[in-house]
C-alpha positions as CSV (number, residue, x, y, z in Angstrom):
1,M,44.9,133.4,115.0
2,I,46.0,129.9,114.2
3,V,46.1,130.6,110.4
4,R,48.2,133.7,111.1
5,E,50.7,131.8,113.2
6,A,50.9,129.1,110.5
7,R,51.7,131.6,107.9
8,A,54.3,133.3,110.0
9,C,55.9,129.8,110.7
10,R,55.9,129.1,107.0
11,W,57.7,132.4,106.2
12,K,60.3,131.7,108.9
13,S,61.0,128.2,107.5
14,L,61.3,129.7,104.0
15,A,63.7,132.4,105.3
16,T,65.8,129.7,107.0
17,V,66.1,127.6,103.8
18,I,67.1,130.7,101.8
19,A,69.7,131.6,104.4
20,V,71.2,128.0,104.4
21,V,71.3,128.0,100.5
22,V,73.1,131.3,100.4
23,T,75.5,130.7,103.3
24,L,76.7,127.2,102.5
25,P,78.4,128.2,99.2
26,L,80.1,131.1,101.0
27,L,81.4,128.8,103.8
28,S,82.6,126.1,101.4
29,G,84.3,128.5,99.1
30,G,87.7,127.8,100.7
31,C,87.4,124.1,99.8
32,A,88.4,124.9,96.2
33,V,87.0,121.7,94.7
34,L,88.1,122.7,91.2
35,D,91.7,123.0,92.5
36,G,91.8,119.3,93.4
37,P,94.4,117.4,91.4
38,V,91.9,115.1,89.7
39,L,89.8,118.1,88.5
40,D,92.9,120.2,87.7
41,P,94.9,117.8,85.5
42,K,98.6,118.4,84.7
43,G,98.9,115.7,82.0
44,P,96.9,114.1,79.2
45,I,96.0,110.9,81.2
46,T,94.3,112.8,84.1
47,L,92.7,115.1,81.6
48,A,91.2,112.1,79.7
49,E,90.1,110.6,83.1
50,R,88.5,113.8,84.2
51,D,86.6,114.2,80.9
52,L,85.4,110.6,81.2
53,F,84.2,111.3,84.7
54,F,82.3,114.4,83.5
55,K,80.7,112.5,80.6
56,A,79.6,109.7,82.8
57,I,77.9,112.3,85.1
58,A,76.2,114.0,82.2
59,I,74.8,110.7,81.0
60,M,73.5,109.8,84.4
61,M,71.9,113.3,84.7
62,I,69.5,112.4,82.0
63,V,67.5,110.3,84.5
64,I,68.6,112.1,87.8
65,V,67.6,115.6,86.8
66,P,64.0,114.8,85.8
67,V,63.6,112.7,89.0
68,F,64.5,115.7,91.2
69,I,62.3,118.0,89.2
70,M,59.3,115.8,89.5
71,A,60.0,115.2,93.2
72,A,59.9,118.9,93.8
73,I,56.7,119.4,91.6
74,F,54.9,116.5,93.4
75,V,55.8,117.8,96.9
76,W,54.6,121.2,96.0
77,R,51.4,120.1,94.2
78,Y,50.3,117.6,96.8
79,R,51.3,119.6,99.9
80,G,48.9,119.5,102.8
81,T,47.6,123.0,102.4
82,N,46.6,122.5,98.7
83,R,43.0,121.4,99.0
84,K,42.5,121.5,95.2
85,A,44.9,118.7,94.5
86,R,43.5,115.3,94.3
87,Y,45.3,112.0,93.9
88,S,42.9,109.3,92.8
89,P,44.6,106.9,90.3
90,N,42.7,104.0,88.9
91,I,45.5,102.3,86.9
92,A,46.1,98.5,87.1
93,Y,48.7,98.5,84.3
94,Y,49.8,101.3,82.0
95,W,52.5,100.2,79.6
96,P,53.7,103.7,78.6
97,A,54.6,104.5,82.2
98,E,56.3,101.1,82.6
99,V,58.4,101.7,79.5
100,L,59.4,105.2,80.7
101,V,60.2,104.1,84.3
102,W,62.3,101.0,83.3
103,G,63.3,101.6,79.7
104,V,65.1,104.9,80.1
105,P,67.3,103.8,83.0
106,A,68.1,100.6,81.1
107,L,69.1,102.5,78.0
108,I,71.3,104.8,80.1
109,I,73.1,101.8,81.7
110,V,73.8,100.3,78.3
111,W,75.0,103.7,76.9
112,L,77.2,104.2,80.0
113,A,78.6,100.7,79.8
114,I,79.6,101.0,76.2
115,H,81.1,104.4,76.8
116,L,83.2,103.3,79.8
117,W,84.2,100.0,78.2
118,H,85.8,101.7,75.2
119,N,87.6,104.3,77.3
120,T,88.8,101.9,79.9
121,Y,90.8,100.0,77.3
122,K,91.9,103.3,75.7
123,L,93.3,104.5,79.1
124,D,95.0,101.2,79.9
125,P,98.0,102.2,82.1
126,Y,100.2,99.6,80.5
127,N,99.8,101.3,77.1
128,A,102.6,103.5,75.9
129,I,101.5,107.1,75.6
130,D,103.4,107.8,72.4
131,P,105.2,104.7,71.0
132,S,107.2,106.9,68.6
133,V,108.9,108.7,71.5
134,Q,111.4,107.0,73.8
135,A,110.0,107.0,77.3
136,L,112.0,107.7,80.5
137,Q,112.3,104.4,82.4
138,V,111.7,104.5,86.1
139,E,111.4,101.7,88.7
140,A,109.2,102.4,91.7
141,I,109.7,100.1,94.8
142,G,107.3,100.4,97.8
143,Q,108.9,99.8,101.2
144,D,107.9,100.4,104.9
145,W,107.1,103.3,104.7
146,K,108.7,105.1,101.8
147,W,109.0,105.0,98.0
148,L,112.3,104.2,96.3
149,F,112.6,105.4,92.7
150,V,115.4,103.9,90.5
151,Y,116.5,105.4,87.2
152,P,118.2,102.4,85.5
153,E,119.4,104.4,82.5
154,Q,120.9,107.1,84.6
155,N,122.2,104.6,87.3
156,I,120.8,106.7,90.2
157,A,118.1,106.2,92.8
158,V,116.1,108.6,95.0
159,V,113.9,108.1,98.1
160,N,110.6,109.9,98.3
161,E,111.1,112.1,95.2
162,L,110.3,111.5,91.6
163,A,111.7,113.9,89.0
164,I,110.5,113.9,85.4
165,P,111.0,116.1,82.4
166,V,107.8,117.7,81.0
167,N,106.4,116.6,77.6
168,T,108.3,113.3,77.9
169,P,106.5,109.9,78.4
170,I,107.4,108.2,81.6
171,S,107.2,104.4,81.9
172,I,107.2,103.2,85.5
173,R,107.7,99.6,86.6
174,I,106.2,99.1,90.1
175,T,106.7,96.5,92.8
176,S,106.7,96.2,96.5
177,D,109.3,94.9,98.9
178,T,106.8,94.6,101.7
179,V,103.0,94.3,101.9
180,M,100.7,95.5,99.1
181,N,101.0,99.3,98.4
182,S,99.3,101.5,95.8
183,L,101.1,104.3,94.0
184,V,99.1,107.3,92.8
185,I,100.0,110.8,91.5
186,P,96.4,112.3,91.2
187,A,97.5,115.2,89.0
188,L,99.0,112.9,86.4
189,G,97.1,109.6,86.5
190,G,95.3,106.9,88.5
191,Q,96.5,104.5,91.1
192,I,98.3,101.2,90.4
193,Y,98.9,98.5,93.0
194,A,102.4,97.5,94.0
195,M,102.7,93.8,95.1
196,A,105.6,91.8,96.3
197,G,106.9,89.3,93.8
198,M,104.9,91.0,91.0
199,Q,105.4,93.8,88.5
200,T,102.8,96.4,87.5
201,R,103.2,99.3,85.1
202,L,102.1,102.9,84.8
203,N,102.6,105.3,81.9
204,L,102.4,109.0,82.6
205,L,103.2,112.3,81.0
206,A,103.3,115.8,82.5
207,D,102.6,118.7,80.1
208,K,103.1,121.4,82.8
209,E,106.0,122.2,85.1
210,G,105.3,122.0,88.8
211,T,105.4,119.9,91.9
212,F,102.7,117.3,92.3
213,W,101.7,115.3,95.3
214,G,102.0,111.5,95.3
215,R,101.5,108.8,97.9
216,N,100.5,105.2,98.8
217,V,96.7,104.9,99.1
218,Q,96.7,101.2,100.3
219,Y,96.9,101.0,104.1
220,S,100.2,99.3,105.0
221,G,100.8,99.8,108.7
222,K,101.5,102.6,111.2
223,G,103.7,104.6,108.9
224,F,101.1,104.6,106.1
225,A,100.0,108.3,106.6
226,D,103.5,109.6,105.9
227,M,104.2,107.4,102.9
228,Q,104.2,110.3,100.5
229,F,106.4,111.9,97.9
230,Q,106.7,114.8,95.6
231,T,106.8,114.5,91.8
232,R,108.8,117.3,90.3
233,A,108.0,118.0,86.6
234,M,110.7,120.2,85.1
235,S,112.2,121.3,81.8
236,K,114.7,119.0,80.1
237,E,117.6,121.2,81.1
238,D,116.5,121.2,84.7
239,F,116.0,117.5,84.7
240,D,119.6,116.9,83.4
241,A,120.8,119.2,86.2
242,W,118.8,117.2,88.7
243,V,120.4,113.9,87.4
244,E,123.9,115.4,87.7
245,K,123.0,116.5,91.3
246,A,122.0,113.0,92.2
247,K,125.2,111.6,90.6
248,Q,127.2,113.8,92.9
249,S,125.9,112.0,96.0
250,A,128.5,110.1,98.0
251,K,126.0,107.3,98.7
252,T,125.6,104.3,96.5
253,L,122.7,101.8,96.7
254,D,124.5,98.4,96.9
255,A,123.1,95.3,98.4
256,A,124.2,96.1,102.0
257,T,122.9,99.7,101.8
258,Y,119.6,98.5,100.3
259,E,119.1,96.0,103.2
260,V,119.4,98.8,105.7
261,L,117.1,101.1,103.6
262,A,114.4,98.3,103.3
263,K,113.9,98.2,107.1
264,P,110.8,99.9,108.4
265,S,111.3,103.6,108.8
266,E,109.0,106.7,108.9
267,K,109.2,110.2,107.5
268,V,112.4,109.4,105.6
269,P,113.9,112.6,104.0
270,V,114.7,112.8,100.3
271,T,117.9,110.8,99.8
272,Y,120.0,110.5,96.6
273,Y,122.2,107.5,95.5
274,S,124.8,107.9,92.8
275,G,125.0,104.2,91.9
276,V,122.5,101.3,92.1
277,E,122.9,97.6,92.5
278,P,122.7,96.0,89.0
279,D,119.2,94.6,88.3
280,L,118.0,95.6,91.7
281,F,114.3,95.7,90.7
282,D,114.3,92.2,89.2
283,K,116.2,90.8,92.2
284,I,113.6,92.2,94.5
285,I,110.8,90.5,92.5
286,A,112.8,87.2,92.3
287,K,113.5,86.9,96.0
288,Y,109.8,86.5,96.7
289,M,109.6,83.8,94.0
290,H,112.7,81.8,95.2
291,G,113.5,83.2,98.7
292,D,117.2,82.9,98.1
293,S,118.4,86.3,97.0
294,H,121.2,88.0,98.8
295,L,119.1,91.2,98.8
296,M,116.6,89.6,101.2
297,P,116.7,91.6,104.5
298,H,117.3,89.3,107.5
299,H,113.9,90.1,109.1
300,K,112.1,89.1,105.9
301,Q,114.2,85.9,105.6
302,A,113.0,84.9,109.1
303,E,109.4,85.6,108.2
304,I,109.7,83.4,105.1
305,T,111.5,80.6,107.0
306,E,108.8,80.7,109.6
307,W,106.1,80.5,106.9
308,D,107.8,77.5,105.2
309,Q,108.0,75.7,108.5
310,W,104.3,76.3,109.2
311,I,103.3,75.0,105.8
312,S,105.5,71.9,106.2
313,S,104.0,71.1,109.7
314,D,100.5,71.7,108.3
315,D,101.2,69.1,105.5
């Protein structure tokens, strides 16, 4: 009777495991992992990063797969109901086993390190994608809580929208006019930090038309969740038309307008400016180095003054 109940319980457990294994893929089918921007690249940079990710996984599988296979075999062989299995080792030191257990993982780590080292330098975001082709220059400025994109060559600026022509290298200079931010467009490339008083760079290229999601991924306050923008990759003709549309805007981004824009605000709609304060990007960086730029918003001037007074009193 007890044996019969044990067998019935075993079959029920097996049926439960099979049901879970079959049901989970069906329930998670809507997650569409392969449709994620990192795994569905729209440019050569993300494609190279995805391939590097897959190669690193393949290298690590050399040790991971055998471990899982052996774990399953050992659990099955030395299960409680298998009376024929005996585990009676009498080994104080067995060097072939030591070499296998420690040597293989060590070789994999060395292989993985060499592979990643080479490709990390190859994918340096500061490197031009194609030095023989003139890149479109864009300046990205992180604010509370929005992104401002300046096109110095076209003398236009846009809030929370980045338009780029396909198959054209894009060179982005990045800074912040507030706390640290981090710009990322997952379908086109990895994240780069934006820091006040500093400049970072990111080179991208879109080889497919479409609209791609971008955002700040460095927590920066209560409006952080909505600090997002759309990257619109379009044909050269459509991009030229988009530039002309921006130039038709009645708004211009002079020093006074910028000071208002730099104040904390949330869910700011896409806004176009047909003219931009000369050297705006460099002035934003310079004001954190000298603290005397006329572009410094009043609330930030007060913060710096308070900081200087605190430093002086501490000395």
